[in-house]
C-alpha positions in Angstrom: 125.6 126.4 83.5 123.7 123.1 83.4 125.3 120.5 81.2 123.4 119.1 78.1 123.7 115.6 79.8 121.5 116.8 82.7 118.9 118.4 80.5 118.7 115.4 78.2 118.3 113.0 81.2 115.6 115.2 82.8 113.8 115.6 79.5 113.9 111.8 78.9 112.4 111.1 82.3 109.6 113.7 82.0 108.7 112.7 78.4 108.7 109.0 79.4 106.3 109.6 82.2 104.0 111.7 80.0 103.8 109.0 77.3 103.3 106.2 79.8 100.3 108.0 81.4 99.0 109.3 78.1 99.5 106.1 76.1 98.5 107.6 72.7 96.7 105.0 70.5 97.1 102.5 73.3 100.9 102.0 72.9 102.5 99.6 75.3 104.2 101.4 78.2 107.5 99.6 77.5 107.9 101.5 74.2 108.2 105.1 75.7 110.3 103.6 78.6 112.7 102.0 76.1 113.0 105.2 74.0 113.6 107.2 77.2 116.3 104.8 78.3 118.1 105.2 74.9 118.0 108.9 75.3 119.5 108.6 78.8 122.3 106.4 77.5 123.0 108.8 74.6 123.2 111.7 77.1 126.1 109.9 78.8 124.5 109.9 82.3 124.5 106.0 82.2 127.6 104.2 81.1 128.1 100.6 79.9 129.5 99.8 83.3 126.3 101.1 84.9 124.3 98.9 82.5 126.1 95.9 84.0 125.2 97.0 87.5 121.6 97.5 86.5 121.4 94.1 84.9 122.8 92.4 88.0 120.4 94.3 90.2 117.1 93.5 88.3 117.9 90.1 86.9 116.9 88.0 89.9 113.7 90.0 90.4 112.8 89.9 86.7 113.3 86.1 86.5 111.2 85.5 89.7 108.3 87.7 88.5 108.3 86.2 85.0 108.3 82.7 86.4 105.3 83.4 88.6 103.5 85.0 85.7 104.1 81.9 83.7 102.6 79.8 86.5 99.5 82.0 86.5 99.1 81.6 82.7 99.5 77.8 83.0 96.8 77.8 85.7 94.6 79.8 83.5 95.0 77.3 80.7 93.9 74.6 83.2 90.7 76.6 83.7 91.7 77.2 87.3 90.4 80.8 87.6 87.1 80.0 85.9 86.7 77.2 88.4 87.5 79.6 91.2 84.9 82.2 89.9 82.2 79.5 89.9 83.1 78.4 93.4 83.1 82.1 94.4 79.5 82.5 93.3 78.5 79.3 95.0 80.2 80.3 98.3 78.4 83.6 98.2 75.1 81.6 98.4 73.1 84.4 96.9 74.5 87.2 99.2 75.9 90.2 97.4 77.7 91.2 100.6 79.3 87.8 101.1 80.4 88.0 97.4 82.1 91.3 98.1 84.3 89.8 100.8 85.1 86.7 98.7 86.1 88.8 95.7 88.5 90.8 97.8 89.9 87.6 99.4 90.5 86.2 95.9 92.3 89.3 94.8 94.5 89.3 97.9 95.4 85.6 97.5 96.0 86.0 93.7 98.6 88.7 94.4 100.1 86.8 97.3 100.5 83.6 95.3 101.5 85.3 92.1 102.0 89.1 91.7 100.0 92.2 91.4 100.2 92.4 87.6 99.2 88.8 87.1 96.3 89.3 89.6 95.0 92.3 87.6 95.5 90.7 84.1 93.9 87.4 84.9 91.4 88.0 87.8 89.8 91.2 86.5 88.5 89.8 83.2 87.0 86.8 85.0 85.3 89.0 87.6 83.9 91.1 84.8 82.5 88.0 83.2 81.2 86.7 86.5 79.4 89.9 87.3 78.0 90.1 83.8 76.6 86.5 84.1 75.0 87.6 87.3 73.1 90.3 85.5 74.3 93.2 87.7 74.0 96.8 86.5 77.0 99.0 86.0 76.9 100.7 89.3 76.4 97.4 91.1 79.6 96.0 89.5 81.8 98.9 90.6 82.1 97.9 94.3 83.4 94.5 93.4 85.7 95.6 90.6 87.1 98.7 92.2 87.7 97.2 95.6 89.2 94.1 94.0 91.6 96.2 91.9 92.7 98.2 94.9 93.2 95.2 97.1 95.0 93.3 94.3 97.5 96.1 93.9 98.0 96.9 97.6 98.4 93.3 98.4 101.9 93.4 96.9 103.1 95.1 100.1 103.0 92.1 102.6 105.6 90.0 100.7 108.3 91.4 98.5 108.0 88.7 95.8 104.6 90.0 94.7 105.9 93.0 92.8 108.9 93.4 90.5 109.8 96.9 91.8 109.7 95.6 95.4 112.1 92.8 94.5 114.5 95.2 92.7 114.4 97.5 95.8 115.1 94.5 98.1 118.3 93.9 96.0 119.4 97.5 96.4 119.0 97.6 100.2 120.5 94.0 100.5 117.5 92.7 102.4 116.4 89.1 101.9 112.8 88.1 101.2 112.4 86.3 104.5 113.3 89.3 106.6 111.1 91.6 104.5 108.1 89.4 105.1 108.8 89.0 108.8 108.8 92.8 109.2 106.1 93.7 106.7 103.5 90.9 106.6 101.6 91.7 109.8 101.5 95.6 109.4 100.6 95.4 105.7 97.9 92.7 106.2 96.3 94.7 109.0 96.4 97.7 106.7 94.7 95.7 104.0 92.0 94.6 106.4 91.3 98.2 107.3 91.3 99.2 103.6 88.8 96.5 102.7 86.7 97.5 105.7 86.6 101.1 104.7 85.7 100.1 101.1 82.8 98.0 102.4 81.5 100.9 104.5 81.8 103.2 101.5 80.0 100.7 99.1 77.5 99.2 101.6 74.5 101.0 100.1 75.5 100.1 96.5 76.3 96.4 97.0 73.3 94.3 95.9 71.6 92.4 98.7 71.2 89.3 96.6 73.0 87.8 93.6 72.4 84.6 91.6 73.3 81.5 93.6 74.9 79.5 90.8 76.9 80.8 87.8 78.2 78.3 85.4 79.5 78.1 81.9 81.8 81.2 82.1 83.5 81.9 78.8 86.1 84.4 77.9 85.4 87.3 75.6 87.7 88.5 72.9 89.6 90.9 75.2 90.9 88.2 77.4 94.4 87.1 76.3 94.2 83.3 77.0 92.5 80.2 75.6 89.3 78.5 76.8 89.4 76.1 79.7 89.7 72.4 79.1 86.8 70.0 79.6 86.7 67.6 82.5 84.8 64.3 82.6 83.2 65.0 86.0 82.9 68.0 88.4 84.5 65.9 91.1 87.5 65.1 88.9 87.8 68.8 88.0 87.7 69.9 91.7 90.2 67.3 92.8 92.6 68.3 90.0 92.3 72.1 90.8 92.9 71.4 94.5 96.1 69.5 93.7 97.3 72.3 91.4 96.6 74.8 94.2 98.5 72.8 96.8 101.5 72.7 94.4 101.4 76.4 93.8 101.3 76.9 97.6 104.3 74.6 98.0 106.2 76.6 95.4 105.4 79.9 97.2 106.7 78.5 100.5 109.8 77.3 98.8 110.7 80.9 97.9 110.8 81.9 101.5 112.7 78.8 102.5 115.2 79.6 99.7 115.6 83.1 101.0 116.2 81.9 104.6 118.9 79.4 103.4 120.5 81.9 101.0 119.4 80.0 97.9 118.5 82.2 94.9 114.8 82.8 95.1 114.6 83.1 91.3 115.9 79.5 91.0 113.0 78.1 93.0 110.5 80.2 91.0 111.9 78.8 87.7 111.9 75.2 88.9 108.2 75.6 90.1 107.1 77.1 86.7 109.0 74.4 84.8 107.3 71.6 86.8 103.9 73.2 86.2 104.6 73.6 82.5 105.6 69.9 82.4 102.4 68.9 84.3 100.3 70.8 81.7 102.2 69.2 78.8 101.4 65.7 80.2 97.8 66.6 81.2 96.6 68.8 78.3 99.2 67.9 75.6 100.1 71.6 75.3 103.7 72.3 74.5 105.5 74.9 76.6 106.3 76.8 73.4 103.1 78.8 73.6 104.5 80.6 76.7 106.8 82.5 74.3 103.7 84.3 72.9 101.6 84.5 76.1 104.1 85.7 78.6 104.1 89.5 78.9 107.8 90.0 78.2 107.3 93.8 78.0 107.3 93.9 81.8 111.1 93.0 81.7 111.8 95.7 79.1 109.8 98.2 81.1 111.5 97.5 84.4 115.0 97.5 82.9 114.3 100.7 80.9 112.8 102.6 83.9 115.8 101.6 86.1 118.2 102.9 83.4 116.3 106.3 83.5 116.3 106.4 87.3 120.0 105.5 87.4 120.7 108.4 85.0 118.8 110.7 87.4 120.9 109.3 90.3 124.1 109.9 88.4 123.3 113.6 87.6 122.8 114.3 91.3 119.0 113.9 91.9 119.6 111.6 94.9 122.1 114.1 96.4 119.3 116.8 96.3 116.8 114.4 97.8 119.2 113.4 100.6 119.3 117.0 101.9 115.5 117.2 101.7 114.8 113.7 103.2 117.4 113.5 105.9 115.4 115.5 108.4 112.4 113.2 107.8 114.3 110.1 108.9 116.1 111.7 111.9 114.7 111.6 115.3 112.1 108.9 116.1 111.6 105.8 113.9 107.8 106.6 113.9 108.6 109.9 112.3 110.8 108.2 109.7 108.0 105.6 108.9 105.2 108.1 108.6 107.1 110.8 106.7 108.8 108.5 104.2 105.5 106.7 103.5 103.8 110.0 103.0 106.6 111.3 100.7 106.5 108.1 98.5 102.7 108.4 98.4 103.0 111.8 96.9 105.9 110.9 94.5 104.1 107.7 93.3 100.9 109.6 92.5 102.9 112.2 90.5 105.5 110.0 88.9 104.1 106.5 89.1 105.3 104.1 91.8 108.0 102.3 89.8 110.3 105.3 89.5 109.2 106.7 92.8 110.3 103.6 94.8 113.5 103.3 92.9 114.4 106.9 93.5 113.5 106.7 97.2 115.5 103.5 97.7 118.6 104.8 96.0 118.4 107.9 98.1 118.1 106.0 101.3 121.2 104.0 100.5 123.3 107.1 100.3 122.2 108.6 103.7 124.4 106.5 106.0 121.4 105.4 108.1 121.5 102.9 110.9 120.3 99.4 110.0 117.0 99.7 111.7 116.2 103.2 110.4 117.2 102.1 106.9 114.9 99.1 107.0 111.9 101.0 108.5 112.4 103.8 106.0 112.6 101.4 103.1 109.5 99.4 104.2 107.6 102.7 104.6 108.6 103.5 101.0 107.1 100.2 99.9 103.8 101.0 101.7 103.7 104.4 100.1 104.4 103.0 96.7 102.1 100.0 96.9 99.2 101.4 98.9 99.5 105.2 99.0 100.0 105.2 95.2 96.4 104.1 94.7 95.1 107.7 95.3 95.1 108.3 91.5 94.7 105.7 88.7 98.1 106.7 87.3 99.9 105.9 90.6 100.6 102.3 89.5 100.8 100.5 86.2 98.6 97.7 87.6 95.8 100.3 88.2 96.1 101.7 84.7 95.9 98.1 83.3 92.9 97.4 85.6 91.1 100.5 84.3 91.8 99.5 80.7 90.4 96.0 81.3 87.2 97.0 83.0 86.5 99.5 80.2 87.0 96.8 77.6 84.6 94.8 79.6 82.1 97.6 79.1 82.0 98.6 82.8 82.2 102.4 83.0 84.3 103.7 85.9 85.4 107.4 85.5 88.5 108.9 87.1 86.1 111.0 89.2 84.3 107.9 90.5 87.6 106.4 91.2 89.1 109.3 93.3 85.8 109.8 95.2 86.5 106.4 96.7 90.3 106.4 97.0 90.6 109.8 98.6 88.4 108.6 101.4 89.9 105.1 102.0 93.6 105.3 100.9 95.0 108.0 103.3 93.7 106.4 106.6 94.7 102.9 105.5 98.2 104.0 104.5 98.7 106.1 107.7 97.5 103.2 109.8 99.8 100.8 108.1 102.8 103.1 108.6 102.1 103.5 112.3 101.6 99.7 112.8 104.9 99.1 110.9 106.8 101.2 113.4 105.3 99.5 116.4 105.6 96.0 114.9 109.2 96.3 113.8 110.3 98.1 117.0 108.7 95.4 119.2 109.8 92.4 117.2 113.2 93.4 115.8 114.4 96.5 117.6 117.0 94.9 119.8 118.4 92.7 117.1 118.8 95.4 114.4 120.0 98.3 116.5 
């Protein structure tokens, strides 16, 4: 007979997912996650000792992600992203096709320098405004917004620090940020290039041939969460200031990898970088850091912690033991087989359950399979590819995609689920499979001898 604890934990997990995807009356996803976590704790499948382990596991990742989001918000208050949007339009020089490539480059760099949630929350509203100022029709906006949303989300794969769930999983497998990037950056970036190429071929007939050469005076609408950009005395002064800020952010990002290499807490460097940027803004704009208490999306911390509590409860009632028996044949034999099969499995799980719980379940399962170091690392990285890129088949595969769809609809750009999947079912499977195959060859060639 199945114990009540098991039933309550499974019910909490299922109900949490339903309410996260449904979001009745637009409730924040952290609310059902928190209620689900409370039910799991009441069931007894997660103890107070487990809560301590969970806190230790996610704390570093949470601090790092929140620090980078703070940096993105500070840059937004400088008017940095409005400035970038104007430069984007100028660089396109009247070419809609050139604008397509620049938009996707911007979304890639935003996720690389900050994280996928920050990229979606800040870049998408600005792109909506940019395209509106250009006078494009609804169907002409879709290639830019949809490709940008997909690239922004998938771009969290190359470096682990661009996604909170990736950072949590890194902690679980005891893999540092430096090694993760060395093994993943080349395969994931090549996969992203293929993805954006496929998106271009798919949208080529819809992308407008010409767009306005100059777009200025971008202003936020009511749905954008941040304040208007500050004024600058001259355009030259504004551009010089923005370049200096960009160089600083780039230096902070590099410091995270240096910290990982020298075994310094990555979260410490992220916090120092965000504090310096906050101080810079205080001096330059006379804006106190206190406003960050209101602007920072703290619910991301609550959501991540609550989801991990629920997943840990599933782990404790034996879910991972069941998955071990199912997944072990997938990772036995060749490393290529392990990469492709684990990536495919996480793609399916992510699109059914959302990529946050899918990657956590997959990672916890791998840790209990007594795999060799190289097999474990390739299987884990394949999980990341499946949860970051493969999860984009359906809008509900990632929270970032759900937020993106909500933002574009508030911006009065109509993109239906059917329009979304008509694109993703053509471009996501080949891009994901290609990335998984390249991962195997890249890791085997570069690290095979050292990690065997």
